[in-house]
All heavy atoms as a GROMACS GRO file, in nm:
protein
  618
    1MET      N    1   0.114  -0.737   2.336
    1MET     CA    2   0.227  -0.738   2.242
    1MET      C    3   0.265  -0.881   2.210
    1MET      O    4   0.254  -0.973   2.292
    1MET     CB    5   0.345  -0.662   2.311
    1MET     CG    6   0.439  -0.614   2.204
    1MET     SD    7   0.570  -0.506   2.277
    1MET     CE    8   0.491  -0.353   2.277
    2LYS      N    9   0.307  -0.909   2.092
    2LYS     CA   10   0.339  -1.043   2.041
    2LYS      C   11   0.493  -1.056   2.047
    2LYS      O   12   0.568  -0.961   2.016
    2LYS     CB   13   0.293  -1.066   1.905
    2LYS     CG   14   0.142  -1.052   1.889
    2LYS     CD   15   0.076  -1.171   1.958
    2LYS     CE   16  -0.074  -1.155   1.932
    2LYS     NZ   17  -0.153  -1.237   2.015
    3ILE      N   18   0.537  -1.176   2.075
    3ILE     CA   19   0.682  -1.208   2.069
    3ILE      C   20   0.705  -1.273   1.934
    3ILE      O   21   0.627  -1.361   1.892
    3ILE     CB   22   0.722  -1.298   2.181
    3ILE    CG1   23   0.699  -1.235   2.312
    3ILE    CG2   24   0.862  -1.348   2.166
    3ILE    CD1   25   0.724  -1.324   2.433
    4LEU      N   26   0.815  -1.228   1.867
    4LEU     CA   27   0.841  -1.277   1.738
    4LEU      C   28   0.990  -1.310   1.721
    4LEU      O   29   1.073  -1.241   1.767
    4LEU     CB   30   0.811  -1.159   1.636
    4LEU     CG   31   0.839  -1.180   1.489
    4LEU    CD1   32   0.741  -1.282   1.432
    4LEU    CD2   33   0.827  -1.054   1.420
    5SER      N   34   1.014  -1.426   1.663
    5SER     CA   35   1.155  -1.467   1.632
    5SER      C   36   1.181  -1.421   1.486
    5SER      O   37   1.100  -1.449   1.400
    5SER     CB   38   1.169  -1.624   1.640
    5SER     OG   39   1.300  -1.654   1.594
    6LEU      N   40   1.286  -1.352   1.470
    6LEU     CA   41   1.315  -1.289   1.341
    6LEU      C   42   1.457  -1.317   1.295
    6LEU      O   43   1.553  -1.305   1.371
    6LEU     CB   44   1.295  -1.134   1.355
    6LEU     CG   45   1.323  -1.046   1.232
    6LEU    CD1   46   1.220  -1.079   1.124
    6LEU    CD2   47   1.315  -0.903   1.277
    7LYS      N   48   1.471  -1.363   1.175
    7LYS     CA   49   1.602  -1.384   1.110
    7LYS      C   50   1.621  -1.272   1.010
    7LYS      O   51   1.545  -1.259   0.916
    7LYS     CB   52   1.608  -1.525   1.047
    7LYS     CG   53   1.604  -1.636   1.143
    7LYS     CD   54   1.625  -1.766   1.068
    7LYS     CE   55   1.614  -1.886   1.165
    7LYS     NZ   56   1.634  -2.010   1.100
    8LEU      N   57   1.729  -1.203   1.034
    8LEU     CA   58   1.766  -1.094   0.935
    8LEU      C   59   1.902  -1.135   0.865
    8LEU      O   60   1.987  -1.194   0.924
    8LEU     CB   61   1.789  -0.959   1.011
    8LEU     CG   62   1.668  -0.902   1.078
    8LEU    CD1   63   1.711  -0.780   1.152
    8LEU    CD2   64   1.563  -0.862   0.971
    9ASP      N   65   1.912  -1.086   0.743
    9ASP     CA   66   2.043  -1.105   0.674
    9ASP      C   67   2.147  -1.020   0.753
    9ASP      O   68   2.112  -0.922   0.812
    9ASP     CB   69   2.034  -1.045   0.532
    9ASP     CG   70   1.944  -1.130   0.439
    9ASP    OD1   71   1.920  -1.252   0.477
    9ASP    OD2   72   1.894  -1.076   0.347
   10ASP      N   73   2.267  -1.065   0.753
   10ASP     CA   74   2.372  -1.004   0.833
   10ASP      C   75   2.384  -0.855   0.795
   10ASP      O   76   2.399  -0.769   0.883
   10ASP     CB   77   2.506  -1.073   0.811
   10ASP     CG   78   2.505  -1.212   0.873
   10ASP    OD1   79   2.432  -1.236   0.967
   10ASP    OD2   80   2.597  -1.290   0.828
   11GLU      N   81   2.379  -0.821   0.665
   11GLU     CA   82   2.397  -0.680   0.626
   11GLU      C   83   2.286  -0.595   0.678
   11GLU      O   84   2.311  -0.480   0.724
   11GLU     CB   85   2.400  -0.672   0.471
   11GLU     CG   86   2.523  -0.729   0.404
   11GLU     CD   87   2.513  -0.719   0.255
   11GLU    OE1   88   2.439  -0.634   0.202
   11GLU    OE2   89   2.588  -0.794   0.191
   12ILE      N   90   2.163  -0.642   0.672
   12ILE     CA   91   2.048  -0.571   0.726
   12ILE      C   92   2.060  -0.540   0.874
   12ILE      O   93   2.037  -0.444   0.926
   12ILE     CB   94   1.917  -0.633   0.688
   12ILE    CG1   95   1.902  -0.637   0.532
   12ILE    CG2   96   1.800  -0.570   0.752
   12ILE    CD1   97   1.784  -0.724   0.484
   13PHE      N   98   2.097  -0.655   0.941
   13PHE     CA   99   2.114  -0.640   1.082
   13PHE      C  100   2.221  -0.542   1.120
   13PHE      O  101   2.204  -0.459   1.210
   13PHE     CB  102   2.146  -0.778   1.146
   13PHE     CG  103   2.166  -0.776   1.292
   13PHE    CD1  104   2.057  -0.776   1.383
   13PHE    CD2  105   2.303  -0.768   1.344
   13PHE    CE1  106   2.080  -0.774   1.516
   13PHE    CE2  107   2.311  -0.766   1.484
   13PHE     CZ  108   2.207  -0.763   1.573
   14ASP      N  109   2.341  -0.551   1.054
   14ASP     CA  110   2.447  -0.455   1.084
   14ASP      C  111   2.407  -0.314   1.060
   14ASP      O  112   2.442  -0.224   1.136
   14ASP     CB  113   2.570  -0.499   1.004
   14ASP     CG  114   2.629  -0.632   1.046
   14ASP    OD1  115   2.602  -0.682   1.161
   14ASP    OD2  116   2.703  -0.691   0.966
   15GLU      N  117   2.339  -0.292   0.951
   15GLU     CA  118   2.297  -0.155   0.919
   15GLU      C  119   2.202  -0.105   1.021
   15GLU      O  120   2.205   0.006   1.063
   15GLU     CB  121   2.233  -0.156   0.774
   15GLU     CG  122   2.198  -0.020   0.729
   15GLU     CD  123   2.152  -0.018   0.583
   15GLU    OE1  124   2.097  -0.126   0.542
   15GLU    OE2  125   2.156   0.084   0.518
   16ALA      N  126   2.104  -0.187   1.060
   16ALA     CA  127   2.007  -0.149   1.162
   16ALA      C  128   2.077  -0.120   1.295
   16ALA      O  129   2.040  -0.026   1.365
   16ALA     CB  130   1.910  -0.263   1.182
   17GLU      N  131   2.174  -0.198   1.331
   17GLU     CA  132   2.250  -0.174   1.453
   17GLU      C  133   2.320  -0.038   1.452
   17GLU      O  134   2.320   0.033   1.546
   17GLU     CB  135   2.354  -0.288   1.478
   17GLU     CG  136   2.294  -0.422   1.522
   17GLU     CD  137   2.226  -0.406   1.662
   17GLU    OE1  138   2.296  -0.384   1.760
   17GLU    OE2  139   2.097  -0.412   1.664
   18GLU      N  140   2.379  -0.010   1.341
   18GLU     CA  141   2.447   0.125   1.318
   18GLU      C  142   2.352   0.239   1.344
   18GLU      O  143   2.377   0.334   1.412
   18GLU     CB  144   2.512   0.134   1.186
   18GLU     CG  145   2.642   0.048   1.162
   18GLU     CD  146   2.702   0.056   1.024
   18GLU    OE1  147   2.667   0.156   0.957
   18GLU    OE2  148   2.765  -0.041   0.988
   19ILE      N  149   2.241   0.225   1.271
   19ILE     CA  150   2.138   0.330   1.279
   19ILE      C  151   2.076   0.343   1.419
   19ILE      O  152   2.060   0.459   1.467
   19ILE     CB  153   2.033   0.307   1.175
   19ILE    CG1  154   2.090   0.317   1.032
   19ILE    CG2  155   1.908   0.413   1.186
   19ILE    CD1  156   2.004   0.271   0.920
   20THR      N  157   2.042   0.227   1.480
   20THR     CA  158   1.981   0.245   1.614
   20THR      C  159   2.079   0.300   1.711
   20THR      O  160   2.039   0.378   1.805
   20THR     CB  161   1.932   0.103   1.664
   20THR    OG1  162   2.033   0.006   1.662
   20THR    CG2  163   1.814   0.056   1.581
   21SER      N  164   2.210   0.268   1.694
   21SER     CA  165   2.306   0.327   1.783
   21SER      C  166   2.323   0.479   1.769
   21SER      O  167   2.325   0.559   1.858
   21SER     CB  168   2.446   0.259   1.762
   21SER     OG  169   2.445   0.130   1.803
   22ALA      N  170   2.317   0.520   1.644
   22ALA     CA  171   2.332   0.662   1.611
   22ALA      C  172   2.212   0.742   1.657
   22ALA      O  173   2.221   0.850   1.707
   22ALA     CB  174   2.351   0.680   1.458
   23LEU      N  175   2.093   0.682   1.640
   23LEU     CA  176   1.966   0.741   1.687
   23LEU      C  177   1.942   0.725   1.832
   23LEU      O  178   1.845   0.790   1.881
   23LEU     CB  179   1.853   0.695   1.603
   23LEU     CG  180   1.854   0.719   1.449
   23LEU    CD1  181   1.737   0.652   1.384
   23LEU    CD2  182   1.846   0.872   1.426
   24LYS      N  183   2.014   0.638   1.894
   24LYS     CA  184   1.982   0.605   2.033
   24LYS      C  185   1.838   0.556   2.053
   24LYS      O  186   1.768   0.605   2.136
   24LYS     CB  187   2.017   0.729   2.128
   24LYS     CG  188   2.169   0.755   2.129
   24LYS     CD  189   2.198   0.870   2.219
   24LYS     CE  190   2.344   0.905   2.230
   24LYS     NZ  191   2.427   0.898   2.122
   25VAL      N  192   1.809   0.462   1.964
   25VAL     CA  193   1.672   0.399   1.960
   25VAL      C  194   1.691   0.258   1.988
   25VAL      O  195   1.779   0.188   1.933
   25VAL     CB  196   1.604   0.430   1.830
   25VAL    CG1  197   1.463   0.357   1.824
   25VAL    CG2  198   1.585   0.577   1.802
   26ALA      N  199   1.600   0.196   2.066
   26ALA     CA  200   1.607   0.050   2.091
   26ALA      C  201   1.576  -0.024   1.961
   26ALA      O  202   1.497   0.018   1.873
   26ALA     CB  203   1.500   0.011   2.188
   27ARG      N  204   1.645  -0.130   1.939
   27ARG     CA  205   1.627  -0.213   1.818
   27ARG      C  206   1.486  -0.257   1.798
   27ARG      O  207   1.431  -0.244   1.690
   27ARG     CB  208   1.715  -0.335   1.826
   27ARG     CG  209   1.709  -0.425   1.701
   27ARG     CD  210   1.787  -0.559   1.716
   27ARG     NE  211   1.919  -0.542   1.782
   27ARG     CZ  212   1.962  -0.621   1.880
   27ARG    NH1  213   1.885  -0.718   1.926
   27ARG    NH2  214   2.082  -0.606   1.931
   28ASN      N  215   1.422  -0.297   1.907
   28ASN     CA  216   1.280  -0.332   1.898
   28ASN      C  217   1.194  -0.222   1.849
   28ASN      O  218   1.104  -0.238   1.761
   28ASN     CB  219   1.235  -0.385   2.035
   28ASN     CG  220   1.095  -0.442   2.032
   28ASN    OD1  221   1.068  -0.535   1.962
   28ASN    ND2  222   1.003  -0.382   2.110
   29ARG      N  223   1.213  -0.100   1.902
   29ARG     CA  224   1.131   0.017   1.863
   29ARG      C  225   1.161   0.046   1.716
   29ARG      O  226   1.067   0.074   1.635
   29ARG     CB  227   1.170   0.138   1.945
   29ARG     CG  228   1.112   0.268   1.912
   29ARG     CD  229   0.957   0.288   1.908
   29ARG     NE  230   0.886   0.195   1.990
   29ARG     CZ  231   0.770   0.138   1.949
   29ARG    NH1  232   0.715   0.166   1.831
   29ARG    NH2  233   0.705   0.053   2.032
   30TYR      N  234   1.286   0.041   1.669
   30TYR     CA  235   1.321   0.063   1.536
   30TYR      C  236   1.252  -0.037   1.438
   30TYR      O  237   1.196   0.007   1.333
   30TYR     CB  238   1.475   0.053   1.520
   30TYR     CG  239   1.528   0.086   1.384
   30TYR    CD1  240   1.533   0.222   1.339
   30TYR    CD2  241   1.570  -0.019   1.296
   30TYR    CE1  242   1.584   0.247   1.216
   30TYR    CE2  243   1.620   0.009   1.174
   30TYR     CZ  244   1.630   0.145   1.131
   30TYR     OH  245   1.680   0.169   1.006
   31ILE      N  246   1.259  -0.163   1.465
   31ILE     CA  247   1.192  -0.263   1.384
   31ILE      C  248   1.046  -0.250   1.383
   31ILE      O  249   0.972  -0.258   1.279
   31ILE     CB  250   1.233  -0.403   1.437
   31ILE    CG1  251   1.385  -0.422   1.405
   31ILE    CG2  252   1.150  -0.512   1.359
   31ILE    CD1  253   1.445  -0.553   1.467
   32ASN      N  254   0.981  -0.213   1.502
   32ASN     CA  255   0.836  -0.187   1.503
   32ASN      C  256   0.798  -0.072   1.413
   32ASN      O  257   0.702  -0.079   1.336
   32ASN     CB  258   0.791  -0.158   1.640
   32ASN     CG  259   0.749  -0.286   1.718
   32ASN    OD1  260   0.647  -0.347   1.686
   32ASN    ND2  261   0.831  -0.319   1.820
   33GLU      N  262   0.880   0.034   1.418
   33GLU     CA  263   0.848   0.152   1.329
   33GLU      C  264   0.867   0.113   1.187
   33GLU      O  265   0.786   0.158   1.098
   33GLU     CB  266   0.934   0.267   1.365
   33GLU     CG  267   0.899   0.331   1.501
   33GLU     CD  268   0.992   0.444   1.538
   33GLU    OE1  269   1.072   0.498   1.456
   33GLU    OE2  270   0.981   0.490   1.661
   34ALA      N  271   0.970   0.036   1.149
   34ALA     CA  272   0.996  -0.001   1.014
   34ALA      C  273   0.877  -0.089   0.963
   34ALA      O  274   0.830  -0.069   0.848
   34ALA     CB  275   1.126  -0.079   1.007
   35VAL      N  276   0.829  -0.182   1.037
   35VAL     CA  277   0.727  -0.267   0.997
   35VAL      C  278   0.588  -0.186   0.985
   35VAL      O  279   0.517  -0.203   0.886
   35VAL     CB  280   0.702  -0.386   1.092
   35VAL    CG1  281   0.574  -0.458   1.061
   35VAL    CG2  282   0.822  -0.482   1.093
   36SER      N  283   0.572  -0.089   1.070
   36SER     CA  284   0.452  -0.005   1.058
   36SER      C  285   0.457   0.078   0.930
   36SER      O  286   0.356   0.085   0.856
   36SER     CB  287   0.452   0.089   1.181
   36SER     OG  288   0.345   0.180   1.166
   37ILE      N  289   0.573   0.132   0.893
   37ILE     CA  290   0.582   0.207   0.772
   37ILE      C  291   0.560   0.115   0.653
   37ILE      O  292   0.487   0.152   0.556
   37ILE     CB  293   0.718   0.275   0.762
   37ILE    CG1  294   0.728   0.387   0.870
   37ILE    CG2  295   0.747   0.331   0.625
   37ILE    CD1  296   0.870   0.445   0.889
   38TYR      N  297   0.624   0.002   0.655
   38TYR     CA  298   0.611  -0.098   0.547
   38TYR      C  299   0.467  -0.140   0.527
   38TYR      O  300   0.413  -0.157   0.416
   38TYR     CB  301   0.699  -0.217   0.567
   38TYR     CG  302   0.724  -0.301   0.453
   38TYR    CD1  303   0.795  -0.259   0.341
   38TYR    CD2  304   0.681  -0.432   0.451
   38TYR    CE1  305   0.810  -0.333   0.228
   38TYR    CE2  306   0.700  -0.520   0.335
   38TYR     CZ  307   0.770  -0.462   0.229
   38TYR     OH  308   0.788  -0.546   0.123
   39ASN      N  309   0.392  -0.153   0.631
   39ASN     CA  310   0.251  -0.192   0.634
   39ASN      C  311   0.173  -0.081   0.560
   39ASN      O  312   0.080  -0.109   0.484
   39ASN     CB  313   0.193  -0.217   0.769
   39ASN     CG  314   0.233  -0.354   0.827
   39ASN    OD1  315   0.279  -0.442   0.757
   39ASN    ND2  316   0.217  -0.365   0.956
   40ARG      N  317   0.195   0.038   0.596
   40ARG     CA  318   0.126   0.160   0.535
   40ARG      C  319   0.152   0.164   0.385
   40ARG      O  320   0.061   0.186   0.306
   40ARG     CB  321   0.160   0.292   0.606
   40ARG     CG  322   0.089   0.312   0.734
   40ARG     CD  323   0.115   0.445   0.791
   40ARG     NE  324   0.222   0.422   0.888
   40ARG     CZ  325   0.318   0.508   0.919
   40ARG    NH1  326   0.318   0.628   0.864
   40ARG    NH2  327   0.409   0.483   1.006
   41VAL      N  328   0.280   0.143   0.349
   41VAL     CA  329   0.310   0.147   0.202
   41VAL      C  330   0.239   0.034   0.129
   41VAL      O  331   0.182   0.060   0.027
   41VAL     CB  332   0.463   0.124   0.184
   41VAL    CG1  333   0.498   0.094   0.040
   41VAL    CG2  334   0.542   0.249   0.232
   42ASN      N  335   0.238  -0.086   0.183
   42ASN     CA  336   0.166  -0.194   0.116
   42ASN      C  337   0.016  -0.185   0.114
   42ASN      O  338  -0.053  -0.221   0.018
   42ASN     CB  339   0.212  -0.330   0.182
   42ASN     CG  340   0.344  -0.369   0.126
   42ASN    OD1  341   0.370  -0.370   0.003
   42ASN    ND2  342   0.443  -0.390   0.216
   43LYS      N  343  -0.039  -0.124   0.223
   43LYS     CA  344  -0.186  -0.096   0.221
   43LYS      C  345  -0.223  -0.004   0.105
   43LYS      O  346  -0.322  -0.020   0.035
   43LYS     CB  347  -0.234  -0.034   0.353
   43LYS     CG  348  -0.250  -0.136   0.466
   43LYS     CD  349  -0.303  -0.064   0.592
   43LYS     CE  350  -0.315  -0.165   0.704
   43LYS     NZ  351  -0.366  -0.094   0.819
   44LYS      N  352  -0.140   0.102   0.087
   44LYS     CA  353  -0.162   0.195  -0.023
   44LYS      C  354  -0.150   0.124  -0.161
   44LYS      O  355  -0.228   0.150  -0.244
   44LYS     CB  356  -0.062   0.318  -0.015
   44LYS     CG  357  -0.094   0.407   0.096
   44LYS     CD  358  -0.002   0.525   0.094
   44LYS     CE  359  -0.031   0.618   0.216
   44LYS     NZ  360   0.060   0.730   0.224
   45ARG      N  361  -0.048   0.034  -0.169
   45ARG     CA  362  -0.035  -0.045  -0.296
   45ARG      C  363  -0.163  -0.127  -0.325
   45ARG      O  364  -0.208  -0.137  -0.436
   45ARG     CB  365   0.092  -0.129  -0.292
   45ARG     CG  366   0.219  -0.059  -0.306
   45ARG     CD  367   0.333  -0.152  -0.310
   45ARG     NE  368   0.456  -0.082  -0.309
   45ARG     CZ  369   0.580  -0.129  -0.267
   45ARG    NH1  370   0.582  -0.263  -0.221
   45ARG    NH2  371   0.687  -0.058  -0.276
   46LEU      N  372  -0.207  -0.194  -0.221
   46LEU     CA  373  -0.322  -0.278  -0.238
   46LEU      C  374  -0.446  -0.193  -0.269
   46LEU      O  375  -0.526  -0.235  -0.357
   46LEU     CB  376  -0.349  -0.360  -0.108
   46LEU     CG  377  -0.251  -0.471  -0.074
   46LEU    CD1  378  -0.268  -0.522   0.071
   46LEU    CD2  379  -0.257  -0.577  -0.178
   47LEU      N  380  -0.463  -0.082  -0.210
   47LEU     CA  381  -0.569   0.006  -0.236
   47LEU      C  382  -0.569   0.058  -0.380
   47LEU      O  383  -0.667   0.064  -0.446
   47LEU     CB  384  -0.578   0.123  -0.134
   47LEU     CG  385  -0.692   0.224  -0.153
   47LEU    CD1  386  -0.827   0.155  -0.134
   47LEU    CD2  387  -0.675   0.335  -0.049
   48LYS      N  388  -0.445   0.092  -0.421
   48LYS     CA  389  -0.430   0.144  -0.559
   48LYS      C  390  -0.470   0.037  -0.654
   48LYS      O  391  -0.541   0.066  -0.754
   48LYS     CB  392  -0.283   0.183  -0.574
   48LYS     CG  393  -0.254   0.238  -0.721
   48LYS     CD  394  -0.108   0.273  -0.729
   48LYS     CE  395  -0.075   0.324  -0.870
   48LYS     NZ  396   0.068   0.359  -0.882
   49THR      N  397  -0.431  -0.086  -0.634
   49THR     CA  398  -0.461  -0.202  -0.722
   49THR      C  399  -0.616  -0.226  -0.723
   49THR      O  400  -0.681  -0.239  -0.828
   49THR     CB  401  -0.393  -0.325  -0.676
   49THR    OG1  402  -0.254  -0.306  -0.683
   49THR    CG2  403  -0.429  -0.446  -0.769
   50GLN      N  404  -0.677  -0.218  -0.607
   50GLN     CA  405  -0.821  -0.238  -0.593
   50GLN      C  406  -0.896  -0.128  -0.667
   50GLN      O  407  -0.989  -0.153  -0.741
   50GLN     CB  408  -0.860  -0.246  -0.450
   50GLN     CG  409  -1.008  -0.269  -0.430
   50GLN     CD  410  -1.053  -0.265  -0.279
   50GLN    OE1  411  -0.965  -0.260  -0.196
   50GLN    NE2  412  -1.177  -0.269  -0.251
   51LEU      N  413  -0.854  -0.004  -0.648
   51LEU     CA  414  -0.924   0.109  -0.714
   51LEU      C  415  -0.904   0.103  -0.864
   51LEU      O  416  -1.005   0.131  -0.938
   51LEU     CB  417  -0.868   0.240  -0.662
   51LEU     CG  418  -0.908   0.273  -0.515
   51LEU    CD1  419  -0.832   0.403  -0.473
   51LEU    CD2  420  -1.057   0.292  -0.500
   52ALA      N  421  -0.789   0.062  -0.913
   52ALA     CA  422  -0.773   0.044  -1.056
   52ALA      C  423  -0.863  -0.059  -1.114
   52ALA      O  424  -0.920  -0.040  -1.223
   52ALA     CB  425  -0.626   0.018  -1.088
   53LYS      N  426  -0.874  -0.174  -1.040
   53LYS     CA  427  -0.958  -0.278  -1.086
   53LYS      C  428  -1.107  -0.236  -1.083
   53LYS      O  429  -1.178  -0.248  -1.190
   53LYS     CB  430  -0.943  -0.399  -0.992
   53LYS     CG  431  -1.027  -0.523  -1.032
   53LYS     CD  432  -1.031  -0.625  -0.924
   53LYS     CE  433  -0.932  -0.731  -0.937
   53LYS     NZ  434  -0.945  -0.838  -0.830
   54GLU      N  435  -1.151  -0.173  -0.983
   54GLU     CA  436  -1.291  -0.120  -0.977
   54GLU      C  437  -1.322  -0.012  -1.079
   54GLU      O  438  -1.426  -0.011  -1.135
   54GLU     CB  439  -1.324  -0.081  -0.834
   54GLU     CG  440  -1.323  -0.202  -0.736
   54GLU     CD  441  -1.353  -0.158  -0.596
   54GLU    OE1  442  -1.373  -0.038  -0.567
   54GLU    OE2  443  -1.347  -0.247  -0.508
   55SER      N  444  -1.219   0.074  -1.101
   55SER     CA  445  -1.234   0.176  -1.203
   55SER      C  446  -1.258   0.123  -1.335
   55SER      O  447  -1.338   0.168  -1.420
   55SER     CB  448  -1.118   0.271  -1.195
   55SER     OG  449  -1.129   0.368  -1.293
   56ALA      N  450  -1.177   0.012  -1.367
   56ALA     CA  451  -1.189  -0.051  -1.496
   56ALA      C  452  -1.326  -0.110  -1.521
   56ALA      O  453  -1.387  -0.101  -1.623
   56ALA     CB  454  -1.080  -0.156  -1.520
   57LEU      N  455  -1.378  -0.170  -1.408
   57LEU     CA  456  -1.509  -0.231  -1.412
   57LEU      C  457  -1.618  -0.126  -1.437
   57LEU      O  458  -1.715  -0.149  -1.515
   57LEU     CB  459  -1.539  -0.310  -1.287
   57LEU     CG  460  -1.461  -0.440  -1.267
   57LEU    CD1  461  -1.484  -0.492  -1.124
   57LEU    CD2  462  -1.494  -0.540  -1.377
   58THR      N  463  -1.610  -0.014  -1.365
   58THR     CA  464  -1.712   0.089  -1.378
   58THR      C  465  -1.704   0.170  -1.509
   58THR      O  466  -1.800   0.223  -1.552
   58THR     CB  467  -1.718   0.184  -1.256
   58THR    OG1  468  -1.585   0.243  -1.248
   58THR    CG2  469  -1.746   0.109  -1.130
   59SER      N  470  -1.583   0.177  -1.564
   59SER     CA  471  -1.567   0.260  -1.689
   59SER      C  472  -1.652   0.200  -1.803
   59SER      O  473  -1.706   0.273  -1.881
   59SER     CB  474  -1.424   0.268  -1.732
   59SER     OG  475  -1.373   0.144  -1.766
   60LEU      N  476  -1.659   0.069  -1.807
   60LEU     CA  477  -1.740   0.000  -1.910
   60LEU      C  478  -1.889   0.043  -1.897
   60LEU      O  479  -1.961   0.079  -1.986
   60LEU     CB  480  -1.725  -0.146  -1.911
   60LEU     CG  481  -1.588  -0.197  -1.947
   60LEU    CD1  482  -1.578  -0.351  -1.930
   60LEU    CD2  483  -1.551  -0.161  -2.090
   61ASP      N  484  -1.935   0.035  -1.769
   61ASP     CA  485  -2.076   0.074  -1.740
   61ASP      C  486  -2.097   0.221  -1.774
   61ASP      O  487  -2.204   0.260  -1.828
   61ASP     CB  488  -2.111   0.044  -1.594
   61ASP     CG  489  -2.120  -0.099  -1.563
   61ASP    OD1  490  -2.141  -0.179  -1.660
   61ASP    OD2  491  -2.113  -0.141  -1.447
   62SER      N  492  -2.000   0.306  -1.738
   62SER     CA  493  -2.015   0.450  -1.761
   62SER      C  494  -2.025   0.475  -1.908
   62SER      O  495  -2.103   0.565  -1.950
   62SER     CB  496  -1.894   0.522  -1.704
   62SER     OG  497  -1.888   0.512  -1.564
   63LEU      N  498  -1.949   0.408  -1.991
   63LEU     CA  499  -1.956   0.428  -2.137
   63LEU      C  500  -2.088   0.384  -2.191
   63LEU      O  501  -2.146   0.450  -2.275
   63LEU     CB  502  -1.842   0.354  -2.206
   63LEU     CG  503  -1.701   0.416  -2.203
   63LEU    CD1  504  -1.599   0.322  -2.259
   63LEU    CD2  505  -1.704   0.553  -2.265
   64ASP      N  506  -2.142   0.269  -2.142
   64ASP     CA  507  -2.274   0.225  -2.181
   64ASP      C  508  -2.384   0.334  -2.150
   64ASP      O  509  -2.468   0.360  -2.233
   64ASP     CB  510  -2.304   0.091  -2.117
   64ASP     CG  511  -2.228  -0.027  -2.170
   64ASP    OD1  512  -2.166  -0.011  -2.277
   64ASP    OD2  513  -2.219  -0.130  -2.103
   65ILE      N  514  -2.374   0.386  -2.027
   65ILE     CA  515  -2.471   0.485  -1.992
   65ILE      C  516  -2.460   0.609  -2.074
   65ILE      O  517  -2.564   0.671  -2.116
   65ILE     CB  518  -2.455   0.511  -1.835
   65ILE    CG1  519  -2.496   0.393  -1.756
   65ILE    CG2  520  -2.534   0.638  -1.796
   65ILE    CD1  521  -2.459   0.401  -1.608
   66LEU      N  522  -2.338   0.649  -2.097
   66LEU     CA  523  -2.313   0.768  -2.183
   66LEU      C  524  -2.378   0.746  -2.321
   66LEU      O  525  -2.441   0.838  -2.373
   66LEU     CB  526  -2.163   0.795  -2.195
   66LEU     CG  527  -2.127   0.911  -2.287
   66LEU    CD1  528  -2.180   1.041  -2.234
   66LEU    CD2  529  -1.978   0.915  -2.298
   67HIS      N  530  -2.363   0.636  -2.382
   67HIS     CA  531  -2.416   0.602  -2.513
   67HIS      C  532  -2.567   0.604  -2.507
   67HIS      O  533  -2.640   0.653  -2.599
   67HIS     CB  534  -2.366   0.466  -2.568
   67HIS     CG  535  -2.222   0.468  -2.598
   67HIS    ND1  536  -2.165   0.558  -2.689
   67HIS    CD2  537  -2.121   0.392  -2.559
   67HIS    CE1  538  -2.035   0.536  -2.705
   67HIS    NE2  539  -2.007   0.435  -2.618
   68GLU      N  540  -2.625   0.556  -2.393
   68GLU     CA  541  -2.774   0.558  -2.382
   68GLU      C  542  -2.822   0.700  -2.371
   68GLU      O  543  -2.923   0.734  -2.433
   68GLU     CB  544  -2.816   0.478  -2.260
   68GLU     CG  545  -2.796   0.327  -2.269
   68GLU     CD  546  -2.885   0.268  -2.378
   68GLU    OE1  547  -3.002   0.312  -2.399
   68GLU    OE2  548  -2.834   0.183  -2.457
   69PHE      N  549  -2.749   0.784  -2.299
   69PHE     CA  550  -2.787   0.934  -2.285
   69PHE      C  551  -2.780   0.997  -2.426
   69PHE      O  552  -2.864   1.080  -2.464
   69PHE     CB  553  -2.706   1.001  -2.189
   69PHE     CG  554  -2.749   0.987  -2.045
   69PHE    CD1  555  -2.657   0.951  -1.948
   69PHE    CD2  556  -2.880   1.004  -2.011
   69PHE    CE1  557  -2.696   0.934  -1.818
   69PHE    CE2  558  -2.925   0.989  -1.881
   69PHE     CZ  559  -2.832   0.950  -1.778
   70GLU      N  560  -2.669   0.962  -2.507
   70GLU     CA  561  -2.658   1.018  -2.636
   70GLU      C  562  -2.771   0.982  -2.729
   70GLU      O  563  -2.820   1.062  -2.808
   70GLU     CB  564  -2.524   0.983  -2.694
   70GLU     CG  565  -2.402   1.049  -2.632
   70GLU     CD  566  -2.266   0.999  -2.682
   70GLU    OE1  567  -2.265   0.889  -2.746
   70GLU    OE2  568  -2.171   1.070  -2.649
   71LYS      N  569  -2.815   0.857  -2.716
   71LYS     CA  570  -2.930   0.811  -2.802
   71LYS      C  571  -3.060   0.893  -2.762
   71LYS      O  572  -3.136   0.928  -2.855
   71LYS     CB  573  -2.955   0.663  -2.777
   71LYS     CG  574  -2.852   0.570  -2.844
   71LYS     CD  575  -2.888   0.425  -2.815
   71LYS     CE  576  -2.778   0.335  -2.861
   71LYS     NZ  577  -2.808   0.196  -2.827
   72LEU      N  578  -3.076   0.914  -2.633
   72LEU     CA  579  -3.194   0.990  -2.586
   72LEU      C  580  -3.189   1.133  -2.641
   72LEU      O  581  -3.289   1.191  -2.677
   72LEU     CB  582  -3.201   0.987  -2.433
   72LEU     CG  583  -3.245   0.854  -2.374
   72LEU    CD1  584  -3.232   0.869  -2.221
   72LEU    CD2  585  -3.385   0.822  -2.410
   73ILE      N  586  -3.068   1.195  -2.633
   73ILE     CA  587  -3.060   1.330  -2.685
   73ILE      C  588  -3.084   1.338  -2.834
   73ILE      O  589  -3.147   1.428  -2.882
   73ILE     CB  590  -2.921   1.387  -2.645
   73ILE    CG1  591  -2.906   1.407  -2.492
   73ILE    CG2  592  -2.888   1.515  -2.723
   73ILE    CD1  593  -2.770   1.434  -2.448
   74ASP      N  594  -3.030   1.242  -2.908
   74ASP     CA  595  -3.047   1.232  -3.050
   74ASP      C  596  -3.195   1.217  -3.090
   74ASP      O  597  -3.239   1.268  -3.196
   74ASP     CB  598  -2.963   1.121  -3.115
   74ASP     CG  599  -2.812   1.157  -3.104
   74ASP    OD1  600  -2.777   1.273  -3.091
   74ASP    OD2  601  -2.732   1.060  -3.128
   75GLU      N  602  -3.268   1.148  -3.009
   75GLU     CA  603  -3.410   1.115  -3.038
   75GLU      C  604  -3.490   1.245  -3.019
   75GLU      O  605  -3.597   1.259  -3.083
   75GLU     CB  606  -3.461   1.006  -2.950
   75GLU     CG  607  -3.408   0.870  -2.984
   75GLU     CD  608  -3.454   0.765  -2.892
   75GLU    OE1  609  -3.531   0.791  -2.800
   75GLU    OE2  610  -3.412   0.649  -2.906
   76ASN      N  611  -3.453   1.334  -2.935
   76ASN     CA  612  -3.527   1.454  -2.911
   76ASN      C  613  -3.488   1.563  -3.008
   76ASN      O  614  -3.495   1.636  -3.069
   76ASN     CB  615  -3.506   1.503  -2.764
   76ASN     CG  616  -3.571   1.414  -2.668
   76ASN    OD1  617  -3.669   1.353  -2.700
   76ASN    ND2  618  -3.514   1.402  -2.548
   0.00000   0.00000   0.00000
């Protein structure tokens, strides 16, 4: 486990304190879970961006191949 020094805005800290008290969850556990969720969300965003980029690249090739197939069909 890593030790981390963290500065939170007062509002965020106060809200987190209220929630951890109500849930009876340790602040450390709460922050770990929050960061874990945030990591998953951002991994999905990065994957979505990467897939969109790769899809755009392959769509041009797909159209070229489709046109080549159409030419072959027209020749027969």
